[in-house]
C-alpha positions in Angstrom: -0.4 17.7 -5.3 -3.1 16.6 -2.9 -2.0 13.8 -0.6 -4.4 14.4 2.2 -6.3 11.2 1.4 -3.2 9.1 2.1 -4.0 8.1 5.7 -5.9 5.6 7.8 -6.4 1.9 7.1 -5.7 0.8 3.6 -6.6 -2.8 2.6 -4.3 -4.8 0.3 -7.3 -6.5 -1.1 -7.3 -10.2 -2.0 -8.2 -11.1 -5.6 -11.2 -13.5 -5.6 -10.7 -16.2 -8.2 -13.3 -18.8 -9.3 -12.8 -22.5 -10.2 -12.1 -21.6 -13.8 -9.2 -19.4 -12.6 -11.1 -16.2 -13.6 -11.8 -13.3 -11.4 -14.9 -13.8 -9.3 -16.6 -10.5 -10.1 -19.5 -11.0 -7.6 -17.1 -11.9 -4.8 -14.9 -8.9 -5.6 -17.8 -6.5 -5.6 -19.0 -7.9 -2.3 -15.6 -7.6 -0.7 -15.2 -4.0 -1.8 -18.5 -3.2 0.0 -17.5 -5.1 3.1 -14.2 -3.2 3.3 -15.9 0.2 2.8 -18.7 -0.6 5.3 -16.0 -1.6 7.8 -14.7 1.9 7.7 -11.4 1.5 5.7 -9.8 4.5 4.1 -8.5 3.0 0.9 -8.0 -0.1 -1.2 -4.6 -1.3 -2.6 -5.0 -3.5 -5.7 -2.3 -6.1 -6.5 -0.3 -5.9 -3.3 1.2 -9.1 -1.9 -2.3 -10.2 -0.8 -3.6 -9.5 -4.3 -1.2 -12.0 -5.8 -0.1 -9.8 -8.6 2.5 -12.4 -9.6 -0.3 -14.7 -10.8 -2.0 -12.2 -13.0 -1.3 -11.0 -16.5 -1.9 -7.4 -17.6 -5.2 -8.0 -19.2 -6.5 -9.7 -16.0 -5.2 -6.8 -14.0 -7.0 -4.3 -16.2 -10.3 -6.1 -15.8 -10.0 -6.6 -12.1 -9.0 -2.9 -11.5 -11.9 -1.7 -13.8 -14.4 -3.8 -11.7 -12.9 -2.5 -8.5 -12.9 1.2 -9.4 -16.4 0.9 -10.9 -17.8 -0.6 -7.7 -15.9 1.7 -5.3 -17.5 4.6 -7.3 -15.4 7.2 -5.6 -16.3 6.2 -2.0 -12.6 5.7 -1.0 -9.4 6.0 -3.0 -8.0 3.0 -4.9 -4.2 2.5 -5.3 -2.5 0.6 -8.0 0.1 -1.9 -6.7 3.1 -2.6 -9.0 5.4 -5.5 -8.3 6.9 -5.7 -11.8 10.5 -6.7 -12.2 10.8 -5.1 -15.6 10.8 -1.3 -15.5 8.9 -1.1 -18.8 6.2 -3.3 -17.4 6.0 -1.2 -14.3 5.6 1.9 -16.4 2.8 0.3 -18.4 1.0 -0.8 -15.3 1.3 2.6 -13.6 -0.2 4.3 -16.6 -2.9 1.8 -16.9 -3.9 2.2 -13.3 -4.0 6.0 -13.5 -6.0 5.8 -16.8 -8.6 3.6 -15.1 -8.9 5.9 -12.1 -6.4 4.9 -9.4 -5.6 7.8 -7.1 -2.1 6.5 -6.2 0.5 4.1 -7.3 2.6 1.8 -5.0 6.0 0.4 -6.2 7.4 -2.7 -4.7 11.2 -3.3 -5.1 11.8 -6.0 -7.7 11.9 -9.5 -6.3 14.2 -12.5 -7.2 16.9 -10.2 -8.6 18.9 -7.8 -6.3 19.5 -4.6 -8.2 22.2 -2.1 -7.1 20.9 1.1 -5.5 21.6 2.9 -8.8 19.5 0.4 -10.7 16.7 0.4 -8.1 16.7 4.2 -8.1 16.3 4.2 -11.9 13.5 1.7 -11.8 11.5 3.7 -9.3 12.2 7.1 -10.9 11.1 5.8 -14.4 7.8 4.5 -13.0 7.1 7.7 -11.0 8.0 9.8 -14.1 5.4 8.0 -16.2 2.6 9.3 -13.9 3.9 12.7 -12.9 0.5 14.0 -11.6 -0.2 11.0 -9.4 1.1 10.4 -5.9 3.5 7.5 -5.8 4.3 5.4 -2.7 7.2 3.0 -2.2 6.6 -0.5 -0.8 9.5 -1.8 1.2 9.1 -5.6 1.8 12.5 -7.2 2.4 10.9 -10.4 3.6 9.4 -11.1 0.2 12.1 -9.5 -1.9 15.2 -10.6 -0.1 16.6 -7.1 0.4 15.5 -3.8 1.9 15.3 -0.3 0.5 18.0 1.6 2.3 17.4 4.8 4.4 19.7 6.7 2.1 17.9 5.6 -1.0 14.4 6.5 0.4 15.7 9.9 1.6 17.2 10.7 -1.8 14.0 9.7 -3.6 11.7 11.5 -1.2 13.7 14.7 -1.6 14.2 14.6 -5.4 11.1 13.0 -7.0 8.2 15.4 -6.8 5.4 12.9 -6.9 7.0 10.3 -4.6 5.2 11.2 -1.4 5.3 8.2 0.9 5.8 4.6 1.6 4.6 1.4 3.1 7.2 -0.2 5.3 6.8 -3.9 5.9 10.2 -4.5 7.3 8.7 -5.1 10.8 11.7 -3.2 12.2 10.4 -0.2 14.1 13.8 1.4 14.1 13.7 1.4 10.3 10.2 2.7 10.2 11.0 5.5 12.7 14.0 6.5 10.6 12.0 6.6 7.4 9.7 9.0 9.1 12.3 11.1 10.9 14.6 11.5 7.9 11.8 12.7 5.6 9.6 14.7 7.9 10.7 17.9 6.3 9.0 17.0 3.0 5.8 15.6 4.6 6.7 12.1 3.5 3.8 9.9 4.5 4.9 6.6 6.0 2.5 3.7 6.6 3.1 0.7 8.7 3.0 -2.6 6.8 2.9 -5.0 9.8 -0.6 -5.6 11.3 0.9 -6.3 14.7 2.7 -3.0 14.8 -0.1 -0.6 13.8 -0.3 1.1 17.2 3.5 1.3 17.4 3.6 2.9 13.9 1.1 5.6 15.0 3.2 6.4 18.1 6.2 6.8 15.8 4.4 9.2 13.5 3.0 6.9 10.8 -0.1 8.3 9.1 -1.8 5.0 8.6 -1.3 1.3 7.9 -1.7 -1.2 5.1 -3.3 -4.2 6.7 -4.1 -7.6 5.3 -6.3 -8.6 8.2 -8.6 -5.7 7.2 -9.8 -8.0 4.4 -11.8 -9.9 7.0 -11.7 -7.8 10.2 -12.0 -4.2 8.9 -13.9 -2.9 11.9 -11.4 -4.1 14.4 -8.4 -2.9 12.4 -10.1 0.5 11.8 -10.8 0.7 15.6 -7.0 1.0 16.2 -6.8 4.0 13.9 -10.1 5.6 14.9 -9.4 5.4 18.6 -5.9 6.8 18.1 -7.3 9.8 16.1 -9.9 10.4 18.9 -7.1 10.5 21.4 -8.2 7.3 23.1 -4.8 5.7 23.3 -5.8 3.0 25.6 -8.7 2.0 23.4 -6.4 2.0 20.4 -3.9 -0.3 22.2 -6.7 -2.6 23.4 -7.9 -3.0 19.8 -4.3 -3.8 18.7 -4.1 -6.4 21.5 -7.3 -8.0 20.2 -5.9 -8.2 16.7 -2.5 -9.5 17.5 -3.4 -13.1 18.5 -5.3 -13.5 15.3 -2.5 -12.2 13.1 0.5 -13.9 14.8 
């Protein structure tokens, strides 16, 4: 399975809505161009910034169709899944892949607090529904009220063939580092989920970052990644320092 495209700055794109509470197609297409022109490496639909919890499945299908049509293969699009019901998560994953999403991201269910056995079953069922598609975990304890444990992530990374990485939004660099260290043997791709810690994530071995501020400052956010990749560590750090006062 090709996972080489999972890297760089991925944007959890906002969902433009007009006064009638319908998707603003023109604004969405313009935002896609702005993100791509800013140098970003991917777009995540229906992440926290995309407000998936406000959209029904028909709206998601239309929004993703517009997005993938306008991206036109220029960068990969990922399907974000925040469903509480496993069956809905399965449907959304299959819909995303059918429409052309290159990857699927699974947020742990919010409001409820499943046991690790239940959470494992939820994730495995969604991943199994799209076996040829790379799947990423999305660990966001701040929004969901609990974290994915190191043991859970390690077990899934080593037992689910298409579960290839994660976004860690814990904001705890010790946790991020451990997600990387404990799964390095299977090339598990960890992405930083805190905009103020992008540079720190790269220093720890993260392959990229999922950054909300890239919706409006894509060039600055991408500068952190690009300078790092060029070996200009000071330049990368300076770009991070420019971003932090805006994000804090």
